[in-house]
C-alpha positions as a Python dict, from the first residue, in 0.01 Angstrom:
ca = {
    (1, 'M'): (0, 0, 0),
    (2, 'T'): (295, -79, 226),
    (3, 'S'): (381, 129, 526),
    (4, 'T'): (689, 89, 743),
    (5, 'V'): (711, 224, 1095),
    (6, 'A'): (1046, 219, 1275),
    (7, 'G'): (1186, 346, 1599),
    (8, 'N'): (1457, 605, 1639),
    (9, 'E'): (1729, 695, 1884),
    (10, 'D'): (1558, 1002, 2027),
    (11, 'G'): (1438, 895, 2369),
    (12, 'S'): (1392, 1249, 2499),
    (13, 'N'): (1015, 1204, 2540),
    (14, 'L'): (1031, 859, 2699),
    (15, 'R'): (992, 747, 3057),
    (16, 'V'): (1208, 436, 3100),
    (17, 'G'): (1230, 201, 3394),
    (18, 'V'): (1531, -16, 3464),
    (19, 'C'): (1475, -316, 3687),
    (20, 'V'): (1803, -463, 3807),
    (21, 'A'): (1867, -774, 4015),
    (22, 'S'): (2100, -740, 4312),
    (23, 'W'): (2212, -1104, 4294),
    (24, 'N'): (2557, -1109, 4129),
    (25, 'Q'): (2566, -734, 4192),
    (26, 'S'): (2926, -692, 4081),
    (27, 'I'): (2803, -791, 3735),
    (28, 'T'): (2456, -636, 3738),
    (29, 'D'): (2599, -300, 3843),
    (30, 'R'): (2814, -310, 3530),
    (31, 'L'): (2504, -390, 3320),
    (32, 'L'): (2324, -101, 3490),
    (33, 'D'): (2612, 136, 3416),
    (34, 'G'): (2598, 33, 3050),
    (35, 'A'): (2221, 79, 3035),
    (36, 'L'): (2228, 421, 3202),
    (37, 'T'): (2513, 539, 2982),
    (38, 'R'): (2327, 431, 2667),
    (39, 'L'): (1998, 584, 2786),
    (40, 'A'): (2175, 915, 2848),
    (41, 'A'): (2328, 899, 2498),
    (42, 'L'): (1977, 843, 2362),
    (43, 'Q'): (1860, 1155, 2549),
    (44, 'V'): (1637, 969, 2796),
    (45, 'S'): (1623, 1193, 3101),
    (46, 'D'): (1332, 1032, 3288),
    (47, 'V'): (1475, 705, 3421),
    (48, 'T'): (1371, 510, 3728),
    (49, 'V'): (1598, 234, 3862),
    (50, 'L'): (1425, -35, 4066),
    (51, 'R'): (1640, -292, 4246),
    (52, 'V'): (1502, -636, 4318),
    (53, 'P'): (1673, -929, 4492),
    (54, 'G'): (1725, -1162, 4197),
    (55, 'A'): (1631, -1261, 3843),
    (56, 'L'): (1309, -1431, 3954),
    (57, 'E'): (1187, -1097, 4091),
    (58, 'L'): (1255, -908, 3767),
    (59, 'P'): (907, -976, 3620),
    (60, 'V'): (722, -833, 3921),
    (61, 'G'): (957, -535, 3925),
    (62, 'A'): (903, -481, 3553),
    (63, 'R'): (528, -501, 3609),
    (64, 'A'): (547, -237, 3883),
    (65, 'L'): (741, -5, 3650),
    (66, 'A'): (487, -62, 3373),
    (67, 'E'): (199, 9, 3610),
    (68, 'A'): (376, 328, 3721),
    (69, 'G'): (355, 460, 3365),
    (70, 'H'): (693, 380, 3216),
    (71, 'E'): (681, 343, 2838),
    (72, 'A'): (968, 94, 2828),
    (73, 'V'): (1142, -126, 3083),
    (74, 'V'): (1490, -275, 3078),
    (75, 'A'): (1533, -590, 3291),
    (76, 'L'): (1891, -664, 3399),
    (77, 'G'): (2032, -965, 3579),
    (78, 'A'): (2302, -1228, 3575),
    (79, 'V'): (2245, -1600, 3619),
    (80, 'I'): (2561, -1809, 3633),
    (81, 'K'): (2529, -2185, 3593),
    (82, 'G'): (2620, -2395, 3891),
    (83, 'D'): (2599, -2767, 3958),
    (84, 'T'): (2220, -2780, 3993),
    (85, 'D'): (1912, -2742, 3776),
    (86, 'H'): (1829, -2417, 3955),
    (87, 'Y'): (2005, -2223, 3676),
    (88, 'D'): (1766, -2363, 3413),
    (89, 'I'): (1462, -2283, 3623),
    (90, 'V'): (1570, -1925, 3698),
    (91, 'V'): (1661, -1848, 3337),
    (92, 'R'): (1340, -1996, 3197),
    (93, 'E'): (1102, -1846, 3450),
    (94, 'S'): (1255, -1499, 3456),
    (95, 'S'): (1254, -1485, 3075),
    (96, 'S'): (895, -1598, 3043),
    (97, 'G'): (786, -1356, 3315),
    (98, 'I'): (962, -1065, 3145),
    (99, 'A'): (794, -1151, 2814),
    (100, 'A'): (454, -1181, 2985),
    (101, 'V'): (484, -831, 3132),
    (102, 'S'): (565, -691, 2790),
    (103, 'L'): (266, -857, 2628),
    (104, 'T'): (28, -774, 2914),
    (105, 'Y'): (113, -404, 2924),
    (106, 'G'): (189, -354, 2554),
    (107, 'I'): (526, -193, 2618),
    (108, 'P'): (876, -314, 2540),
    (109, 'V'): (1034, -496, 2833),
    (110, 'T'): (1378, -590, 2711),
    (111, 'N'): (1561, -889, 2852),
    (112, 'G'): (1911, -797, 2961),
    (113, 'V'): (1955, -1105, 3178),
    (114, 'L'): (2286, -1277, 3120),
    (115, 'A'): (2257, -1656, 3127),
    (116, 'V'): (2612, -1783, 3129),
    (117, 'H'): (2812, -2088, 3228),
    (118, 'R'): (3110, -1903, 3375),
    (119, 'A'): (3151, -1580, 3569),
    (120, 'Q'): (3411, -1467, 3316),
    (121, 'D'): (3147, -1486, 3042),
    (122, 'A'): (2929, -1249, 3245),
    (123, 'L'): (3219, -1011, 3298),
    (124, 'D'): (3292, -1015, 2924),
    (125, 'R'): (2931, -925, 2843),
    (126, 'S'): (2901, -653, 3106),
    (127, 'G'): (3217, -453, 3051),
    (128, 'P'): (3235, -101, 2917),
    (129, 'G'): (3170, -41, 2548),
    (130, 'D'): (2958, -191, 2276),
    (131, 'A'): (2966, -547, 2415),
    (132, 'N'): (2772, -446, 2727),
    (133, 'K'): (2439, -628, 2718),
    (134, 'G'): (2277, -371, 2948),
    (135, 'A'): (2352, -105, 2688),
    (136, 'E'): (2209, -328, 2414),
    (137, 'A'): (1890, -389, 2612),
    (138, 'A'): (1851, -16, 2678),
    (139, 'Q'): (1892, 68, 2310),
    (140, 'A'): (1641, -200, 2211),
    (141, 'A'): (1391, -59, 2463),
    (142, 'V'): (1419, 293, 2319),
    (143, 'L'): (1397, 176, 1957),
    (144, 'A'): (1093, -40, 2030),
    (145, 'A'): (918, 227, 2240),
    (146, 'T'): (971, 498, 1977),
    (147, 'A'): (845, 263, 1707),
    (148, 'L'): (530, 190, 1906),
    (149, 'K'): (479, 564, 1967),
    (150, 'A'): (524, 635, 1595),
    (151, 'L'): (267, 368, 1512),
    (152, 'T'): (19, 509, 1762),
    (153, 'D'): (78, 868, 1642),
    (154, 'R'): (31, 759, 1281),
    (155, 'D'): (-291, 573, 1358),
    (156, 'E'): (-430, 870, 1553),
    (157, 'S'): (-366, 1108, 1264),
    (158, 'M'): (-555, 891, 1017),
}
């Protein structure tokens, strides 16, 4: 017997947290706008936005949102490569921290952190429309959270 469980685009019963880094705020605000627009289109009405200083603080912010009862978290940031190895450290550590929160709390914590070499690349990925990576991360959070809810509901009815 094969059973398939999938998420859907009805986020009306979800509580979603959005953790957004203030570093590179001209870009992260655009990611946030994309995420909030997509969440509204997916009927998510219970949204908490938590601002943290930078990408390295996204995991602890995501953890706080998870502990506060959010069923999905969207992590948003922008790391633009400079002339030092700091870029590699920030990208690696923020990504692994975001993944750790997801696994620890058993909820989707989507990674909407742009890791780019040029500011223009970040602007291209944070503009209005379908290319906005904040919107993509928000959609992924809703699809994953509704899939997990469907799996739990199915298992409870058995």
